[in-house]
C-alpha positions in Angstrom: 135.6 47.9 117.3 133.1 49.9 116.8 132.6 51.8 113.1 131.6 55.0 112.2 128.8 54.3 109.5 131.1 55.6 106.5 133.8 53.2 107.5 131.0 50.2 108.3 129.5 51.3 104.4 133.5 51.4 103.1 133.9 48.0 104.5 130.7 46.7 102.7 132.1 47.4 99.6 135.4 45.4 100.4 133.4 42.3 101.3 133.8 39.0 99.2 130.0 38.5 98.6 131.0 35.1 97.5 131.0 34.4 101.2 127.1 35.4 101.7 125.8 31.3 100.5 128.1 29.9 103.9 126.9 32.8 106.1 122.8 32.3 105.0 123.4 28.1 105.3 124.9 28.9 108.7 121.9 31.1 109.6 119.7 28.4 108.3 121.7 25.3 110.1 120.9 28.1 113.1 117.2 27.8 112.6 117.3 31.4 113.1 114.7 33.8 111.6 115.7 37.0 110.3 113.9 40.6 110.4 115.6 42.8 107.7 114.3 46.5 109.6 116.0 47.9 105.8 114.2 50.6 106.5 116.0 51.3 109.4 119.0 51.0 107.3 117.7 53.4 104.6 117.4 56.2 107.2 120.6 55.5 109.0 122.3 55.3 105.6 120.3 58.1 103.9 122.7 61.3 103.0 119.3 63.0 103.3 118.9 66.2 105.9 116.6 66.3 109.2 114.4 68.3 107.0 114.1 66.3 104.2 113.4 63.0 105.9 110.8 64.9 108.0 109.1 65.9 104.2 109.0 62.5 103.4 107.7 61.4 106.9 104.8 63.0 107.4 103.8 60.7 109.5 106.1 61.9 112.5 103.7 64.4 113.6 102.2 61.4 115.5 105.7 61.1 117.4 106.5 63.2 120.5 108.2 66.6 119.5 111.7 65.9 121.1 111.9 62.8 119.7 111.7 64.3 116.4 114.1 67.1 116.9 116.6 64.1 118.3 115.9 62.1 115.3 116.5 65.5 113.1 119.6 66.1 114.8 121.2 62.6 114.3 119.9 63.0 110.4 121.8 66.0 110.1 125.5 65.0 111.5 124.9 61.6 109.4 124.1 63.8 106.3 127.4 66.2 106.7 129.3 62.9 107.3 128.0 60.1 104.6 126.9 63.4 101.9 130.6 63.3 100.6 130.8 59.2 100.4 128.0 58.1 98.4 129.6 55.2 97.2 130.3 54.0 100.7 126.5 54.8 101.1 125.6 52.4 98.6 127.8 49.5 99.3 125.9 48.6 102.5 122.5 49.3 101.0 122.9 47.1 98.3 124.6 45.0 99.8 122.0 44.4 102.3 119.7 44.0 99.7 121.6 40.7 98.3 121.6 39.2 101.3 118.1 39.8 103.0 117.1 38.2 99.1 119.4 35.5 99.6 117.9 34.6 103.0 115.1 34.4 101.3 115.8 32.0 99.0 117.2 29.7 101.3 113.9 29.5 102.8 115.5 31.5 105.9 112.5 32.4 107.9 112.3 36.2 106.9 110.1 38.2 108.7 108.3 41.7 108.4 109.7 44.0 111.1 111.2 47.6 111.2 112.4 48.0 115.1 110.2 51.1 115.2 109.9 53.8 116.7 113.3 54.5 115.5 114.8 57.9 113.3 111.8 58.6 111.3 110.5 55.2 111.1 107.1 55.7 113.4 105.1 52.5 114.1 102.8 51.1 111.6 103.5 53.8 108.8 107.0 52.3 108.7 105.9 48.9 107.9 104.9 50.3 104.4 108.2 52.1 103.5 109.6 48.4 105.0 107.7 46.5 102.1 108.8 48.8 99.3 112.2 48.2 100.3 111.7 44.4 100.3 110.2 45.1 97.2 113.6 46.3 96.1 115.1 43.5 97.1 113.5 41.2 94.9 110.6 39.6 97.0 107.6 39.0 95.6 104.2 40.9 97.1 103.0 37.8 98.3 106.0 37.0 99.6 106.1 40.1 101.8 102.7 39.5 102.8 103.8 36.0 104.4 106.2 37.6 106.3 104.0 39.4 107.6 101.5 36.9 108.7 102.0 33.3 108.0 105.9 33.2 108.4 105.5 34.9 111.5 103.2 32.7 113.1 105.1 29.2 111.8 108.3 31.0 113.2 107.0 31.1 116.6 105.3 27.5 116.5 101.5 29.5 116.9 100.1 28.7 113.1 97.0 27.1 114.4 96.3 30.8 116.6 97.1 33.3 113.9 99.1 34.4 110.6 96.3 32.9 108.4 92.5 33.4 107.6 90.6 30.5 108.9 88.2 29.1 111.9 89.3 29.4 114.9 92.3 31.3 114.0 92.9 35.4 115.9 90.5 37.3 114.8 92.9 40.5 113.8 92.9 40.8 110.2 93.2 44.1 107.4 90.4 44.6 105.1 91.8 46.4 101.5 90.3 48.0 99.1 92.8 47.0 96.4 94.6 43.6 95.7 98.2 44.0 97.5 99.5 41.3 95.1 99.9 43.5 92.4 101.6 46.1 94.2 102.1 46.1 97.8 101.6 50.0 98.0 97.7 48.5 98.0 98.4 47.7 101.6 98.3 51.3 102.5 94.7 51.3 101.1 92.7 50.2 104.0 88.7 49.9 104.3 89.7 48.9 107.9 90.9 46.4 110.4 90.1 44.1 112.8 91.8 44.0 116.2 90.9 41.1 118.6 87.4 40.9 116.8 87.0 44.2 117.0 86.0 46.4 113.7 87.5 49.6 113.5 86.7 51.7 110.2 89.0 53.6 108.6 87.4 56.5 109.3 87.8 55.6 112.8 91.3 55.3 112.2 92.0 58.3 110.8 89.8 59.8 113.3 92.0 58.3 116.6 94.7 60.0 114.2 93.8 63.4 114.1 93.9 63.3 118.2 97.5 61.3 118.4 98.5 64.2 115.8 96.6 67.2 118.0 97.9 65.9 121.3 101.5 65.5 119.8 101.7 69.2 118.5 100.5 70.3 122.3 103.5 68.5 123.5 102.4 65.1 123.9 
């Protein structure tokens, strides 16, 4: 039976957390990797209105207006449903943090991803929100960066192709102006990126974003 958001949150508060360990072991034994999509669930279980989410996610200007309107309508409906049940909302978000940390501590491959584009999760930008939430779940900046680089390559059996910086690896790199190991927010402080061996400076990236925003403002 499909559960509504409130019912799912209420159910989360009744889960026996002692069973997390057995669930984690089953995941490890299955050889599965896990993409937390914490950002997606934060929005789904956030009691904010569509207007509030748009204010918090200015990057929606890079998304077709029709899609943003759908997200806004959905957020307004969820806000009305969930706003009266803050405990149920907190239940599901806290449980997901505990499960993610337990999976990581058991050496289940936790991989960085967001399922974007999806409800105010804009490709690229959503990764930074995801990193913040993974930090709140208890992962260190180093562990989070591994989840988006080396761990992904290892999970897909391509560690000799990408995921680390070494001779012979694919030339997809990010150069930063600040140390991400002291704060994952520094990952947004780019000097530029190397894509397939082609260098794009931050100035180039921002110019492309201006073009995308202008296109979306005209209806995509």
